[in-house]
N, C-alpha and C positions, 0 to 999 in steps of 0.2 A: 569423233567422227561418227556420223549416223549410220552409214553403211560401211562395214569393214571393207578394206581394200579388195579382198577376194570373196566377199559375199558369203561368209562362212558362219555356221551356227553349230553349236556342239551339244551332244548328249541330250537328245529329246527324251523327255520322261512324262508320265501322266501328270495331269494338273493337280495342284494342291489347293486347299481352301485359302480364301483371302485372310490375311492377318491384319491386325490393327497396327498402323504405322503412325507414330506421332509427328513425324517430320515430312509427310508426303508432299505438302505444298512447297516446302523448301527444296526438297530433292527434285521435284518437277521443275521448279523455277531454275535451279542450277543446271539441270539436264538441258532445258530449252535454251539457256544462255550459251551452253557449250555446243549446241546443235549447229553443225555445218550443213547448210541446206544444199550446197552445190552437188554433193555426191548422191543425193536422193534421186533414184531413177525417175526420169520425167513422167512416165505413164502413171506413177502413183504419188507424185508430189502433192496433189490436191487432197488425197486421202490422208496423208501424214499431217498436213497442215490443219485439216478439219479435226482429226483426232486430238491433236495437241491443243486445240481450242476448248476441248471439253474439260471442265474443272476436275474431274475424277480420273483422268487418263493422260498418259503421255507415251509417245513411241520411244523405243530404245534403239531398234535397228529394223531395217526392212530390206528386201531385195525383190525386184520385179520378177526374177527368174530368167536366167540367160541360157541360151543354147550356143555352145562353142564348137566350132568345127574348123577344118582346114580352109573352108571358104569364108568363115566368120571367126577368125582367131581372137578377136578382142573379147576378153572375158566379161565385158560390160556392154556388149552390143545389144541392140534392141531388135535385131533382125528376126524375121518370121521364118520358121521352118516350113519348107514346102515339100509336097509329095515327090517332086522331081529334083530335089537337091542332089548334088553329086555325092555327098558323104552318106555312107550307109550307117556309120556310127557317129554319134553326136554326144558331147559332154553336156549334161544338164546340171546347171548350178541353181540350187533350190530357191523357189519363190517362198518368201515368208514375211510375216509381220510380227514383231516382238514389241510388246507394250507392257506398261505397269499400270495397275489400277488401285484406286483408293477403296478401302473397305467402308463404303457408304451405301445407302440404299440404291442410289443411281449407279454406283460402281458394280454392285452385285447384280442389278438388272442387266447392265451391259455385259458382264461376264456370262450370265445365263444365256443371252442371245448369241454371244460369240461361240459358246460351246456347241450350239446347234448348227453352226455353219457347215461342218463336215457332212452331216447327214442331209442337209439341204442340197449339197452339190454332189459329192461322191466320196463316201468315207474310205473307199479303197485308194483314193488319191489325195484326200485332204484330211489333215489331222489337227487337233487342238490339244495343247498340253503346255508343258513348261520345258525350259532348257536349263540344265545345270549352270552353264556359263553365265546366263543372264540372272538366274536366281542368286548367284554369289555376289552380284553387283547391284541388283535391284529387287527389293522385296515385292511380292505380288506381281511378278512378271509372268506373262503368258505368251504363247506362240501359236499362231495359225500358220500352217505350212502346206505347200503343194508338193507331194512326194509320194511315189508308190508306197503303200503301207508296209510292204515287205522290206522296204529299205528306208523306213522312217528315221533311222538313227544316223544316216549319212547325209552330208550336205551337198555332195555332188556325185555324179555317177555317169558312166557311159551307157547310153541306150541306143537301140536301133532306131532308125528314122521313124518307123511306124509308131513306136512307143513315144518318141519325142513329139509326134503330132498329137497323140492323145493327151500327153502331159500339157502341151501348149494350150490345147482347147480347154482343159480343166483349169489351168492357170488363168486364162482369160475370163472364164466364168467366175472363178474365185475372186479376182480383183473387181469385176463388175458387181458381184454380190456384196462385197465389202463396201464399195462405193455407194450402192443403193442403201445399204444398212446405215452408213454414216449420214447420208443425206436425210434419211427419215428421222434420225436422232437430232440432227442439227436444224431441221426445219428447212 
């Protein structure tokens, strides 16, 4: 499954250097064969498909980033948080992109650009690194996530509506930035 049932990621850690992997192409091919495209969140499906077309990259998991509340209880809803929402407290389920890269010149250049995304957007809400859970299953796996930096190690949290609005705005800029970045690379 490409997106876990509950959109969870575990143990965010600083990024590690790319390693040489002799079976990258085979691992990528098998991962893409096993990919279930249905659960990929619709707003980012184009990004995932474009990334998977790159020879030095494949996606592992992703999540658009969801806001769950009494008025929007579906944990996979795509609803927008509004200033006048009834709920004062909202559960935020982290937006992230986890991918694996091949240690090639193109893979290294891609990694260098991905590492700069947090500072291009807002490093207090966007982080780049690794996740232990993914590293155990996929060498050279990296994560970009939208999460307040003081809570970068959790994958969901309850926030007040005002903070949800800020996270939502950052999430939207994050995915737009990644979409532009991917379009530039793929031509």
